[in-house]
Structure formats: structure tokens, C-alpha cells
C-alpha positions as CSV (number, residue, x, y, z in Angstrom):
1,X,-30.2,3.0,87.3
2,X,-31.2,-0.9,85.8
3,X,-30.5,-1.1,82.2
4,X,-34.0,-1.1,80.8
5,X,-34.4,2.7,82.4
6,X,-31.0,3.5,80.4
7,X,-32.2,2.1,77.1
8,X,-36.2,4.1,77.3
9,X,-34.1,7.3,78.3
10,X,-31.6,6.6,75.2
11,X,-34.7,6.1,73.1
12,X,-36.0,9.2,74.4
13,X,-33.4,11.3,73.7
14,X,-32.8,10.2,70.2
15,X,-36.4,10.7,69.5
16,X,-35.9,14.2,70.3
17,X,-32.9,14.8,68.7
18,X,-34.3,13.4,65.6
19,X,-37.7,15.7,66.8
20,X,-35.9,18.4,66.3
21,X,-33.7,18.0,63.7
22,X,-36.8,17.4,61.4
23,X,-38.4,20.4,62.8
24,X,-35.0,22.3,62.2
25,X,-35.6,21.2,58.4
26,X,-38.8,22.2,57.9
27,X,-37.8,26.0,59.0
28,X,-35.2,26.0,57.0
29,X,-37.2,25.0,53.8
30,X,-39.7,27.8,54.3
31,X,-37.0,29.7,55.0
32,X,-35.6,28.9,51.4
33,X,-39.2,29.6,50.1
34,X,-39.3,33.3,51.7
35,X,-36.0,34.2,49.9
36,X,-36.8,32.6,46.8
37,X,-40.2,34.6,46.2
38,X,-38.1,37.8,47.3
39,X,-35.8,36.9,45.3
40,X,-38.6,36.6,42.2
41,X,-40.3,39.6,43.5
42,X,-37.1,42.4,43.4
43,X,-36.4,40.6,39.9
44,X,-39.7,41.5,38.6
45,X,-40.0,45.2,40.4
46,X,-36.2,45.7,39.0
47,X,-37.3,44.5,35.3
48,X,-40.6,46.7,35.7
49,X,-37.9,49.9,36.9
50,X,-35.4,48.9,33.6
51,X,-38.2,48.7,31.3
52,X,-37.4,44.9,30.7
53,X,-40.8,43.2,32.5
54,X,-44.1,42.5,31.6
55,X,-45.6,45.8,31.9
56,X,-44.0,47.3,28.8
57,X,-46.5,49.1,26.2
58,X,-45.4,48.3,22.6
59,X,-48.3,50.0,20.9
60,X,-47.3,53.7,21.1
């Protein structure tokens, strides 16, 4: 194997690693958003169940 083939192969491997890292990072960010959304929804449901949410009727 000559030097240029080795360098080309290393560059390609490095690019694949960077692409994979970026894909994992994007997936992690999406998962964090989903978890945050679920936590917010859970807080809202809990607040409504305990009477501490937006659904309090003060007109009675």
C-alpha cells in the first residue's frame, strides 16, 4: 500500500467518525427535548390534579 492510499483511508475513517459523532449528538439533543417535554407535561398534569394548575375555578 502506498502513502497516498493510506492517507486517503485515514481521512475517510476520520470523516465517518465525525459524521457518526454528529449523528449521535443530534439524537441526544432530540431525546433531551422529548424528555423535557414529557417532564413539563407531567408537571402540568400533577398541578391540575392537586389544584395548583391553570384549571382553578375561583368564581364559585
